[in-house]
BAFI-3210 file (N, C-alpha, C; in Angstrom, 3 decimals, decimal comma, padded with zeros to 6 digits):
// residues 310
n [1|2|3|4|5|6|7|8|9|10|11|12|13|14|15|16|17|18|19|20|21|22|23|24|25|26|27|28|29|30|31|32|33|34|35|36|37|38|39|40|41|42|43|44|45|46|47|48|49|50|51|52|53|54|55|56|57|58|59|60|61|62|63|64|65|66|67|68|69|70|71|72|73|74|75|76|77|78|79|80|81|82|83|84|85|86|87|88|89|90|91|92|93|94|95|96|97|98|99|100|101|102|103|104|105|106|107|108|109|110|111|112|113|114|115|116|117|118|119|120|121|122|123|124|125|126|127|128|129|130|131|132|133|134|135|136|137|138|139|140|141|142|143|144|145|146|147|148|149|150|151|152|153|154|155|156|157|158|159|160|161|162|163|164|165|166|167|168|169|170|171|172|173|174|175|176|177|178|179|180|181|182|183|184|185|186|187|188|189|190|191|192|193|194|195|196|197|198|199|200|201|202|203|204|205|206|207|208|209|210|211|212|213|214|215|216|217|218|219|220|221|222|223|224|225|226|227|228|229|230|231|232|233|234|235|236|237|238|239|240|241|242|243|244|245|246|247|248|249|250|251|252|253|254|255|256|257|258|259|260|261|262|263|264|265|266|267|268|269|270|271|272|273|274|275|276|277|278|279|280|281|282|283|284|285|286|287|288|289|290|291|292|293|294|295|296|297|298|299|300|301|302|303|304|305|306|307|308|309|310]
n.u [039,768|041,985|045,049|047,062|050,273|052,392|051,521|051,477|054,167|055,305|054,121|055,327|058,017|058,028|057,149|059,308|061,353|060,520|060,355|058,004|055,214|052,972|050,057|049,122|046,644|043,088|040,303|039,273|038,734|040,300|042,881|042,886|042,592|044,997|046,872|046,282|046,771|049,517|050,630|049,939|051,400|053,993|054,077|054,014|051,673|050,066|050,638|050,308|050,802|049,846|048,813|046,542|043,493|040,854|037,395|036,085|037,891|039,409|038,812|040,974|043,216|043,105|045,282|048,367|051,177|052,193|052,508|050,862|051,653|050,722|051,055|049,228|046,220|043,053|041,120|038,166|036,733|034,508|031,424|028,767|027,541|027,943|029,781|032,322|034,681|037,390|040,497|043,706|046,440|049,537|050,787|053,578|054,474|052,052|049,722|047,270|045,116|045,473|045,217|042,539|041,214|041,856|040,659|037,957|037,457|037,870|035,779|033,519|033,810|033,440|030,952|028,671|028,883|029,061|027,857|025,806|025,879|028,345|030,276|032,998|035,606|039,130|041,601|044,869|048,463|051,822|055,095|055,651|053,245|049,822|046,411|042,867|041,378|038,974|036,835|035,175|033,216|035,421|037,539|039,909|038,932|039,404|041,632|041,878|044,166|046,236|047,091|044,953|043,030|041,119|037,968|035,255|033,503|034,923|037,752|039,596|041,140|039,502|036,893|036,717|036,876|034,545|032,644|032,997|032,292|029,588|028,551|029,027|027,520|024,942|024,781|024,786|022,449|020,498|020,864|020,162|017,472|016,441|016,583|014,475|011,450|008,913|009,506|010,880|008,904|007,018|008,540|008,950|006,290|005,626|007,447|006,523|003,946|004,627|005,900|003,758|002,190|004,021|004,344|001,729|001,489|003,538|002,504|000,218|001,160|002,070|-000,258|-001,556|000,211|-000,024|-002,710|-002,537|-000,782|-002,348|-004,418|-002,991|-002,048|-004,429|-005,236|-003,119|-003,405|-005,757|-005,059|-002,862|-002,978|-001,974|000,749|003,059|006,144|007,397|007,562|008,020|006,616|004,820|003,093|003,941|006,509|006,030|004,447|006,258|008,143|006,544|005,961|008,464|008,948|006,887|007,628|010,057|009,126|007,647|009,682|011,094|009,175|008,872|011,471|011,579|009,573|010,706|012,951|011,780|010,497|012,645|014,251|012,444|011,951|014,555|014,998|013,378|014,649|017,197|019,794|020,032|019,633|021,735|022,137|019,853|020,330|022,687|021,736|019,937|021,723|023,143|021,143|020,417|022,853|023,100|020,836|021,470|023,756|022,632|020,797|022,581|023,891|021,781|021,237|023,635|023,366|021,254|021,499|022,161|019,877|017,895|018,769|018,432|015,642|014,836|015,792|014,193|011,487|011,054]
n.v [354,868|352,283|351,118|348,193|348,258|346,988|346,953|349,687|350,271|348,674|349,936|352,508|351,761|350,467|352,516|354,320|352,687|352,066|354,516|355,879|358,001|358,061|359,474|361,160|362,151|361,668|359,396|357,293|354,767|354,663|354,772|352,453|350,520|350,898|350,222|347,517|346,409|346,979|345,591|342,965|342,719|342,924|340,609|338,758|337,710|338,997|340,673|343,448|346,612|349,989|353,409|355,428|356,873|358,975|358,294|360,653|362,403|364,254|362,877|360,487|361,107|359,805|357,097|357,878|357,975|355,562|352,180|349,207|345,942|342,635|339,138|337,512|335,604|337,079|337,111|336,562|338,148|336,753|336,383|334,843|334,167|336,441|338,724|340,749|342,097|342,264|340,846|341,489|341,591|340,460|340,290|340,598|337,375|336,331|335,388|336,740|334,977|333,634|335,754|336,485|334,114|333,950|336,314|335,822|333,609|334,825|336,655|334,951|333,701|335,817|336,815|336,384|338,050|340,561|343,854|345,897|348,637|349,065|348,774|349,969|351,848|352,456|354,348|353,419|353,545|352,493|352,930|351,897|350,706|350,996|351,036|350,335|349,615|347,450|347,474|346,104|345,971|346,744|345,255|344,291|343,323|342,832|343,970|346,318|346,856|349,256|347,975|346,350|347,819|348,724|348,559|347,390|350,174|351,771|353,655|354,703|354,389|355,321|355,354|352,662|351,498|352,579|351,390|348,627|348,650|349,406|347,171|345,128|346,019|345,892|343,137|342,229|343,408|342,218|339,577|339,631|340,341|338,123|336,168|336,572|335,193|335,805|336,949|334,810|332,769|333,994|334,218|331,502|330,708|332,276|331,217|328,558|328,956|330,076|327,850|326,037|327,406|327,439|324,685|323,999|325,660|324,562|322,026|322,723|324,053|322,152|320,822|322,986|323,526|321,198|321,413|323,787|322,969|321,043|322,656|324,346|322,445|321,601|324,011|324,405|322,212|322,885|325,181|324,535|323,056|322,644|320,789|322,229|322,028|319,729|316,321|316,834|316,741|319,213|319,869|318,172|319,172|321,865|321,445|320,087|322,112|323,970|322,472|322,188|324,877|325,487|323,811|324,967|327,427|326,540|325,500|327,862|329,325|327,672|327,812|330,538|330,682|329,025|330,545|332,904|331,776|330,682|332,949|334,460|332,818|332,574|335,246|335,620|334,886|336,057|334,969|333,575|335,540|336,790|334,739|334,953|337,387|336,773|334,730|336,085|337,733|335,750|334,588|336,758|337,181|334,714|334,665|336,891|336,040|333,914|335,304|336,831|334,778|333,771|336,004|336,151|333,898|334,447|335,205|332,683|331,186|332,551|332,125|329,318|329,155|330,402|328,603|326,361|327,179|328,968]
n.w [092,696|093,527|092,307|091,753|093,270|091,960|089,317|088,631|088,911|086,864|084,710|084,726|084,371|081,851|080,212|080,349|079,342|076,745|075,610|075,290|075,959|078,584|079,164|082,152|082,391|081,906|082,044|084,824|083,897|081,558|082,668|084,146|082,118|080,720|082,707|083,228|080,671|080,227|082,363|081,674|079,331|080,327|081,853|079,886|078,964|077,111|074,032|073,760|074,591|075,632|074,993|076,573|075,420|075,880|075,099|074,545|073,523|070,757|067,500|066,085|063,418|060,033|059,276|057,970|055,767|056,500|055,655|055,994|055,774|055,551|055,684|056,765|056,884|056,882|059,889|061,788|064,616|066,675|068,455|070,051|067,633|066,133|064,123|065,138|064,562|062,171|062,013|060,736|060,901|062,353|065,757|067,507|068,363|067,773|065,402|063,090|063,077|065,510|067,310|066,818|067,533|070,271|071,181|070,577|072,228|074,706|074,750|074,662|077,092|078,825|078,321|079,850|082,061|081,033|080,392|078,357|078,785|079,894|078,018|076,163|074,463|074,015|072,577|072,259|072,778|072,396|071,826|068,545|068,239|067,849|068,761|069,016|071,939|073,030|075,713|078,585|081,480|083,020|081,961|079,471|076,272|073,461|070,839|068,199|065,797|064,001|061,704|061,194|059,992|057,039|058,876|057,621|056,758|058,436|058,864|060,613|063,859|065,876|064,712|064,068|066,607|067,774|066,125|066,671|069,375|069,199|067,835|069,681|071,852|070,727|070,347|073,039|074,020|072,353|073,089|075,795|075,551|074,154|076,054|077,690|078,817|077,747|075,262|074,053|073,943|072,292|069,930|069,303|068,853|066,600|064,763|064,566|063,506|061,032|059,935|059,609|057,691|055,583|054,975|054,152|051,900|050,335|049,720|048,288|046,043|044,266|043,359|042,182|040,106|038,529|037,641|036,157|034,142|032,815|031,789|030,066|028,273|027,051|025,852|024,092|022,386|021,035|019,633|018,035|015,132|012,631|011,469|010,894|010,753|008,535|009,374|012,037|015,175|016,090|018,165|020,296|020,714|021,467|023,723|025,365|025,779|027,145|029,408|030,602|031,110|032,942|034,997|035,751|036,658|038,836|040,477|040,959|042,401|044,636|045,717|046,289|048,219|050,191|050,804|051,882|054,070|055,618|056,112|057,598|059,866|060,935|061,562|063,729|066,031|068,107|068,123|065,689|063,837|062,274|060,372|058,813|057,530|056,098|054,469|052,853|051,406|050,048|048,409|046,770|045,449|044,115|042,351|040,852|039,482|038,024|036,397|034,912|033,519|031,947|030,345|028,952|027,354|025,701|022,868|021,735|022,393|020,973|018,359|018,212|018,471|016,101|014,193|014,729|014,544|012,467]
ca.u [040,112|043,387|045,648|048,169|051,558|053,235|051,067|051,923|055,625|055,552|053,688|056,362|059,252|057,878|057,058|060,661|062,175|060,094|060,408|056,661|054,656|051,639|049,497|048,478|045,279|042,147|039,344|039,719|038,675|041,486|044,057|042,785|042,884|046,431|047,606|046,086|047,443|050,966|050,960|049,863|052,543|055,189|054,036|054,087|050,373|049,533|051,660|049,765|050,772|049,126|048,600|045,084|042,862|039,455|036,495|035,597|038,945|039,220|038,998|042,299|043,234|043,403|046,691|049,014|052,621|052,609|051,863|050,856|051,607|050,675|050,794|048,233|044,866|042,146|040,348|037,088|036,439|033,085|030,836|027,322|027,148|028,080|031,121|032,571|035,814|038,246|041,910|044,482|047,882|050,072|051,316|054,586|054,457|050,661|049,196|045,917|044,205|045,626|044,620|041,080|040,744|041,958|039,650|036,638|037,347|037,747|034,427|032,558|033,943|033,020|029,664|027,656|029,012|029,167|026,658|025,910|026,183|029,725|031,182|033,618|036,888|040,161|042,719|046,073|049,700|053,112|056,074|055,091|051,978|048,626|045,210|041,661|041,131|037,566|036,794|033,861|033,288|036,785|038,521|040,180|038,351|040,249|042,179|041,965|045,391|046,248|047,221|043,668|042,144|039,844|036,918|034,119|033,674|035,720|039,131|040,449|041,003|038,337|035,654|036,705|036,524|033,125|031,863|033,055|031,501|028,179|028,175|029,012|026,364|023,758|024,802|024,410|021,032|019,702|020,966|019,366|016,058|016,059|016,510|013,202|010,520|007,835|010,045|011,201|007,655|006,440|009,359|008,655|004,943|005,686|008,159|005,632|002,906|005,250|006,148|002,477|001,850|004,958|004,031|000,480|001,799|004,383|001,636|-000,738|001,807|002,157|-001,573|-001,792|001,048|-000,619|-003,901|-002,086|-000,210|-003,451|-005,112|-002,131|-002,003|-005,687|-005,209|-002,131|-003,969|-006,756|-004,456|-001,903|-003,591|-001,086|002,034|004,074|007,399|007,233|008,339|008,180|005,360|004,872|002,374|004,796|007,625|005,526|004,012|007,460|008,715|005,678|006,098|009,736|008,786|006,057|008,439|011,013|008,369|007,325|010,903|011,393|008,218|009,220|012,687|011,235|008,836|011,665|013,781|010,982|010,262|013,869|014,655|011,511|012,181|015,843|014,918|012,588|015,529|018,357|021,026|020,075|019,354|022,763|021,908|018,837|020,961|023,613|020,937|019,442|022,831|023,460|020,091|020,552|024,042|022,826|019,935|022,186|024,602|021,768|020,289|023,694|024,122|020,692|021,450|024,761|022,955|020,109|021,717|022,079|018,484|017,165|019,175|017,794|014,214|014,674|016,011|013,100|010,115|010,950]
ca.v [353,452|352,008|350,137|347,471|348,948|346,335|347,368|351,046|350,227|348,172|350,976|353,544|351,191|350,221|353,799|354,862|351,801|352,111|355,882|356,368|358,816|357,707|360,695|360,946|362,609|360,700|358,838|356,149|353,592|354,667|354,442|351,029|349,746|350,973|349,471|346,085|346,012|346,994|344,495|341,716|342,676|342,635|339,214|337,874|337,121|339,672|341,464|344,739|347,711|351,065|354,741|355,578|358,081|358,904|358,314|361,993|363,221|364,416|361,656|360,354|361,288|358,571|356,754|358,331|357,866|354,220|351,105|347,976|344,778|341,418|337,912|336,746|335,504|337,772|336,255|337,329|338,067|336,442|336,022|334,619|334,142|337,783|339,167|342,048|342,767|341,426|341,096|341,222|341,688|339,754|341,126|339,772|335,992|335,928|335,690|337,288|333,899|333,394|336,905|336,405|332,976|334,311|337,335|335,178|332,801|335,743|337,214|333,910|333,446|336,995|337,339|336,291|339,141|341,844|344,678|346,790|349,995|349,136|348,556|351,180|351,626|353,441|354,321|353,328|353,560|352,318|352,779|351,906|349,959|351,749|350,254|350,642|348,531|347,326|347,076|345,904|345,594|347,017|344,289|344,404|342,185|342,623|345,215|346,502|347,603|350,007|347,021|345,683|348,725|349,252|347,671|347,807|351,572|352,473|353,774|355,181|353,604|355,810|354,859|351,200|351,195|352,895|350,389|347,391|348,858|349,377|345,793|344,348|346,464|345,316|341,709|342,024|343,749|341,167|338,356|339,817|340,309|336,776|335,327|336,810|334,127|336,305|337,108|333,494|332,065|334,644|333,853|330,109|330,660|332,825|330,259|327,414|329,400|330,196|326,493|325,481|328,096|327,009|323,297|324,035|326,234|323,595|320,971|323,270|324,510|321,032|320,639|324,132|323,357|320,154|321,967|324,752|322,228|320,427|323,695|324,780|321,372|321,664|325,209|324,179|321,258|323,567|326,194|323,960|322,011|322,407|320,253|323,281|321,542|318,330|315,335|317,256|316,855|320,542|319,841|317,554|320,070|323,008|320,980|319,806|323,391|324,532|321,682|322,590|326,242|325,432|323,185|325,963|328,400|325,878|325,453|329,230|329,693|326,906|328,378|331,835|330,418|328,526|331,678|333,755|331,026|330,577|334,273|334,880|332,028|332,969|336,600|335,617|334,608|336,946|334,245|333,179|336,686|336,956|333,768|335,535|338,407|336,123|333,983|337,053|338,120|334,592|334,439|337,858|336,913|333,563|335,067|337,820|335,236|333,176|336,251|337,172|333,631|333,725|337,102|335,771|332,838|334,874|335,060|331,275|330,760|333,151|331,389|328,019|329,345|330,705|327,363|325,408|327,637|329,881]
ca.w [092,504|093,823|091,423|092,383|093,191|090,964|087,999|088,384|088,720|085,514|083,775|084,666|083,810|080,415|079,538|080,231|078,515|075,346|075,106|074,999|077,023|079,024|079,758|083,434|082,314|081,358|082,988|085,616|083,031|080,696|083,471|084,494|080,910|080,455|083,723|082,988|079,435|080,414|083,267|080,918|078,414|081,112|082,292|078,724|078,645|075,939|073,363|073,357|075,526|074,986|075,547|076,616|074,926|076,279|073,957|074,274|072,942|069,312|066,718|065,491|061,970|059,326|059,253|056,746|055,801|056,878|054,907|056,763|054,902|056,347|054,940|057,508|056,360|057,812|060,799|062,400|066,049|066,749|069,739|069,987|066,212|065,562|063,760|065,759|063,919|061,324|062,307|059,520|061,108|063,519|066,830|068,152|067,874|067,561|064,081|063,106|063,460|066,947|067,999|066,696|068,327|071,687|071,468|070,559|073,448|075,836|074,716|075,024|078,534|079,599|077,844|080,901|083,027|080,354|080,282|077,209|079,233|080,364|076,891|075,642|073,804|074,300|071,632|073,082|071,996|073,064|070,765|067,196|068,241|068,193|068,568|069,773|072,884|073,407|077,117|079,166|082,894|083,488|081,461|078,045|075,554|072,288|070,302|066,751|065,529|062,748|060,614|060,965|059,268|057,527|059,366|056,798|056,347|059,441|058,381|061,685|065,078|066,614|064,095|064,198|067,989|067,979|065,408|067,442|070,589|068,813|067,522|070,913|072,628|070,086|070,680|074,440|074,189|071,706|073,894|077,004|075,180|073,770|077,248|078,371|078,475|076,889|073,910|073,527|073,620|071,122|068,771|068,966|068,281|065,245|063,916|064,332|062,584|059,711|059,450|059,145|056,445|054,543|054,594|053,382|050,590|049,607|049,210|047,327|044,822|043,332|042,746|041,304|038,924|037,692|036,993|035,157|033,031|032,057|031,039|028,964|027,280|026,291|025,008|023,038|021,420|020,229|018,778|017,093|014,309|011,491|011,915|010,794|010,190|008,110|010,129|013,426|015,921|016,700|019,443|021,321|021,008|022,214|025,039|026,156|026,182|028,174|030,638|031,230|031,611|034,147|036,045|036,222|037,460|040,105|041,289|041,396|043,442|045,841|046,289|046,875|049,465|051,177|051,224|052,766|055,310|056,414|056,598|058,638|061,080|061,495|062,105|064,963|067,166|068,071|067,822|064,276|062,968|061,239|059,303|057,944|056,701|055,163|053,498|051,888|050,528|049,199|047,397|045,813|044,643|043,248|041,283|039,972|038,594|037,099|035,413|034,015|032,640|030,962|029,397|028,087|026,435|024,899|021,412|021,344|022,496|019,854|017,157|018,253|018,211|014,691|013,441|014,952|014,305|011,312]
c.u [041,607|043,890|046,794|049,473|052,432|052,843|051,575|053,430|055,964|055,168|054,774|057,633|059,138|057,775|058,442|061,506|061,823|060,148|059,054|056,141|053,252|051,057|048,836|047,027|044,394|041,280|039,961|039,737|039,895|042,718|044,059|043,122|044,368|047,211|047,498|046,845|048,953|051,402|050,926|051,015|053,812|055,234|054,074|052,759|049,790|050,636|051,128|049,774|050,217|049,172|047,113|044,657|041,388|038,571|036,015|036,645|038,752|039,553|040,378|042,202|043,529|044,900|047,288|050,513|053,115|051,837|051,991|050,676|051,665|050,355|049,737|046,901|043,935|041,324|039,342|037,030|034,929|032,682|029,332|026,810|027,189|029,538|031,319|033,697|036,551|039,690|042,748|045,985|048,299|050,590|052,285|054,593|053,050|050,199|047,796|044,907|044,267|045,019|043,101|040,525|040,773|040,896|038,248|036,427|037,163|036,331|033,385|032,607|033,386|031,602|028,589|027,701|029,128|027,813|026,855|026,317|027,636|030,740|031,710|034,906|037,844|041,277|044,005|047,308|050,892|054,143|055,400|053,735|050,843|047,406|044,054|041,334|039,660|037,519|035,348|033,986|034,708|037,776|038,675|039,697|039,146|040,689|042,167|043,172|045,276|046,352|045,951|042,690|042,210|038,938|035,615|034,352|034,512|037,190|040,083|040,223|039,785|037,035|035,564|036,338|035,059|032,233|031,830|032,235|030,015|027,715|028,082|027,824|025,066|023,647|024,275|022,935|020,126|019,703|020,117|017,874|015,600|015,927|015,260|012,175|009,416|008,289|010,319|009,935|007,006|007,213|009,073|007,272|004,937|006,389|007,283|004,520|003,454|005,519|004,874|002,086|002,745|004,637|002,757|000,733|002,602|003,537|000,676|-000,087|001,915|000,828|-001,896|-001,000|000,465|-001,856|-003,524|-001,522|-001,307|-004,186|-004,283|-002,039|-003,265|-005,698|-004,235|-002,686|-004,993|-006,124|-003,546|-002,581|-002,704|000,245|003,169|005,320|007,210|008,140|008,544|006,801|005,399|004,211|003,251|005,940|007,162|005,113|005,215|008,106|007,886|005,822|007,390|009,615|007,980|006,838|009,451|010,326|008,031|008,542|011,238|010,461|008,528|010,461|012,410|010,490|009,776|012,556|013,025|010,774|011,507|014,306|013,734|011,786|013,500|015,771|014,117|013,460|016,804|019,629|021,150|019,822|020,448|022,623|020,883|019,450|021,902|022,853|020,386|020,527|023,180|022,432|020,203|021,737|023,789|021,936|020,588|023,068|023,758|021,218|021,371|023,970|023,043|020,870|022,581|024,348|021,777|020,358|021,613|020,644|017,656|017,501|018,498|016,303|013,958|014,827|014,808|011,763|009,966|011,219]
c.v [353,261|350,898|349,433|348,208|348,348|346,765|348,764|351,106|349,749|349,212|352,025|353,010|351,009|351,525|354,386|354,031|351,922|353,519|356,442|357,121|358,343|358,908|360,386|361,383|361,512|360,146|357,690|354,890|353,518|354,239|352,954|350,155|349,730|350,113|347,975|345,621|345,942|345,853|343,150|341,597|342,313|341,188|338,230|337,289|337,702|340,515|342,799|345,728|348,941|352,373|355,037|356,909|357,975|358,959|359,705|362,893|363,306|363,138|361,657|360,517|359,970|358,340|357,176|358,176|356,503|353,230|349,821|346,810|343,541|340,244|337,059|336,725|336,197|336,782|337,121|337,093|337,890|336,114|335,916|334,789|335,521|338,030|340,581|342,819|341,746|341,815|340,647|341,168|340,928|340,764|340,280|338,387|335,503|336,352|336,276|336,233|333,619|334,532|336,817|335,260|333,300|335,339|336,725|334,348|333,690|336,336|336,188|333,627|334,596|337,434|337,320|337,485|340,515|342,544|345,670|348,202|350,161|348,932|349,894|350,838|352,743|353,285|354,423|353,208|353,284|352,038|352,892|351,227|350,867|350,882|350,778|349,432|348,543|346,760|346,930|345,402|345,684|345,943|344,469|343,145|341,851|343,984|345,180|347,389|348,364|349,079|346,263|346,557|348,443|348,141|348,090|349,243|352,374|352,469|354,328|354,318|354,041|355,270|353,344|350,783|351,450|351,862|349,069|347,490|348,763|347,949|344,942|344,741|345,896|343,834|341,474|342,359|342,692|339,890|338,464|339,753|338,893|335,846|335,586|335,795|334,616|336,439|335,744|332,737|332,676|334,268|332,421|329,991|331,187|331,876|329,050|327,781|329,524|328,822|325,857|326,101|327,612|325,596|323,253|324,592|325,256|322,478|321,492|323,648|323,395|320,796|321,780|324,001|322,310|320,662|322,957|324,040|321,588|321,467|324,181|323,715|321,391|322,865|325,043|323,251|321,921|324,522|325,613|322,807|321,663|321,865|321,260|322,810|320,071|317,393|315,672|317,389|318,169|320,558|319,276|318,477|321,234|322,582|320,672|321,089|324,021|323,779|322,032|323,980|326,250|324,824|324,168|327,020|327,812|325,849|326,844|329,667|328,958|327,474|329,736|331,657|329,920|329,650|332,579|333,070|331,013|331,933|334,757|334,144|332,425|334,351|336,667|335,445|335,425|336,210|333,936|334,340|336,940|335,956|334,301|336,561|337,779|335,340|334,917|337,480|336,991|334,450|335,525|337,617|335,770|333,956|336,063|337,066|334,465|334,101|336,644|336,034|333,535|334,814|336,769|334,755|333,231|334,772|333,610|330,765|331,319|332,429|330,027|328,123|329,629|329,441|326,419|325,899|328,584|329,135]
c.w [092,738|092,894|092,125|092,188|092,095|089,552|087,672|088,174|087,317|084,481|083,606|084,015|082,302|079,639|079,318|079,279|077,047|074,761|074,755|076,199|077,316|079,738|081,082|083,419|081,744|082,455|083,756|084,774|082,133|081,467|083,826|083,291|080,623|081,439|083,497|081,761|079,615|081,329|082,538|079,936|079,170|081,570|081,144|078,334|077,373|075,345|072,906|074,506|074,851|075,724|075,470|076,047|075,245|075,056|073,590|073,635|071,441|068,577|066,089|063,986|061,302|059,255|057,922|056,902|056,206|056,032|055,693|055,812|055,772|055,445|055,626|056,769|057,348|058,629|061,528|063,903|066,177|068,183|069,548|068,549|065,560|065,216|064,286|065,077|063,061|061,601|061,119|059,747|062,354|064,537|067,629|067,529|067,576|066,175|064,203|063,535|064,958|067,760|067,989|067,542|069,817|072,066|071,513|071,821|074,673|075,903|075,150|076,525|079,363|079,300|078,919|081,852|082,370|080,306|079,144|077,621|079,675|079,251|076,397|074,915|074,183|073,282|072,423|072,200|072,904|071,993|069,406|067,124|068,690|067,921|069,395|070,634|073,275|074,818|077,564|080,581|083,421|083,091|079,958|077,342|074,301|071,768|068,787|066,479|064,215|061,548|060,307|060,194|057,768|058,060|058,684|056,338|057,327|059,015|059,424|062,915|065,878|066,028|064,179|065,618|068,271|067,297|066,167|068,724|070,278|068,529|068,781|071,799|072,048|070,391|072,095|074,674|073,555|072,532|075,149|076,693|074,856|074,972|078,085|077,893|077,541|075,444|073,283|073,114|072,380|069,853|068,338|068,318|066,848|064,293|063,590|063,357|061,162|059,110|058,904|057,797|055,307|054,064|053,748|051,982|049,738|048,998|048,144|046,009|043,798|042,616|041,785|040,018|037,984|036,960|035,895|033,938|032,176|031,222|029,858|027,882|026,423|025,362|023,851|021,974|020,517|019,229|017,720|016,358|013,121|011,998|011,817|010,095|009,808|008,898|011,580|014,059|016,712|018,064|020,557|021,718|021,873|023,621|025,937|026,650|027,297|029,493|031,366|031,836|032,907|035,303|036,621|037,079|038,820|041,034|041,823|042,518|044,735|046,518|046,940|048,199|050,560|051,699|052,206|054,112|056,195|056,957|057,713|059,947|061,734|062,149|063,404|066,205|067,026|067,669|066,326|063,323|061,939|060,096|058,316|057,000|055,680|054,091|052,429|050,908|049,565|048,086|046,341|044,893|043,668|042,078|040,331|038,998|037,584|036,011|034,418|033,038|031,561|029,906|028,436|027,031|025,544|023,391|020,952|021,377|021,346|018,554|017,094|017,942|016,737|013,860|013,566|014,408|013,104|010,040]
res [m|q|f|p|r|r|c|n|t|q|l|d|r|l|s|a|a|r|g|s|s|i|s|p|k|g|s|v|l|d|r|y|v|l|t|v|l|i|y|l|v|a|s|g|a|v|a|f|p|a|r|a|q|t|p|d|s|p|a|a|a|p|v|s|g|r|t|f|v|s|d|d|v|p|a|t|v|t|a|w|n|r|t|l|a|v|l|r|t|s|l|g|s|s|s|a|q|q|r|a|a|a|a|s|a|r|l|e|a|a|i|e|r|l|s|a|d|e|i|g|y|s|v|a|e|l|g|a|v|r|g|a|v|i|v|g|s|a|e|a|l|f|a|i|l|e|g|d|l|p|q|d|t|a|t|t|l|d|t|a|g|a|q|a|v|s|r|l|q|t|l|l|r|d|r|a|e|q|r|r|w|s|v|l|i|r|s|i|a|e|a|l|l|a|t|v|v|f|v|v|f|w|l|l|i|r|r|t|t|e|r|l|r|d|r|l|a|a|a|t|a|k|r|i|r|d|p|g|i|p|g|v|d|t|y|s|v|v|f|a|v|l|r|v|f|i|r|l|v|e|i|a|v|r|l|a|a|a|y|i|f|l|t|f|v|f|s|r|f|a|y|s|r|p|w|s|q|r|l|g|a|f|v|v|d|t|f|t|r|m|a|a|a|v|i|d|q|l|p|n|l|i|t|l|a|v|i|l|f|v]
***
């Protein structure tokens, strides 16, 4: 592969000026990535020059001896409703938000011509700046710097780069599969069938609840004959409590059905699949908080029951 003479000249000049060494060894892809990055830095288009490292080279050790402090609010690099990375540090005059916005726009513009098999990464360095450059179809897409670590469980540039590559490859494969007519028609049919089942269940649950309430009211009337507490209509109190309890059970069942329905429908389509995962996390978190609140109030509820019925 032949590279532009101007790019190679800028590469050599910047290497000498910055005091960094660009290894002549490495794959053609690494050399191309470095040349493009350095050329963009020299032209002022991007503030990230680098030293290439092939993906097959030994994994970089975790960053030690340096502390990265940034006042930037973390920003996500997203494409096609997927989160690929979280950027936390600024680079030159670009804040983390600006870097993430530019990377997301670059990915959305390139997504049509990207192929999952052509996605890779290269750990690069120039001076004090090190990062994992995510590349696809011989173009740099975005970079994860040392100041952006950790990325979930990835604590090194190599693992962060591999993680971003895996996510982007999964995105591209899911997108390609969803664009197949057979898959799309099957997903729509499954979603429509789930909608019919959900509507029927939603209508039946109300009738079932009314019948259950009538049976419990009859059973309560037979069992409670003694007023119990003078001046208090025990039957009315117990029936009111049972009615509230049944109503709460009905709401819980409806919410559970709605959750199952939405997660299933969202999971049928590759684009909305992340919504299914986030919805599940939200529901689990909500019910955990509700359970904690009920447990906290148990002593008060027990005290109230003792006052009313003992």
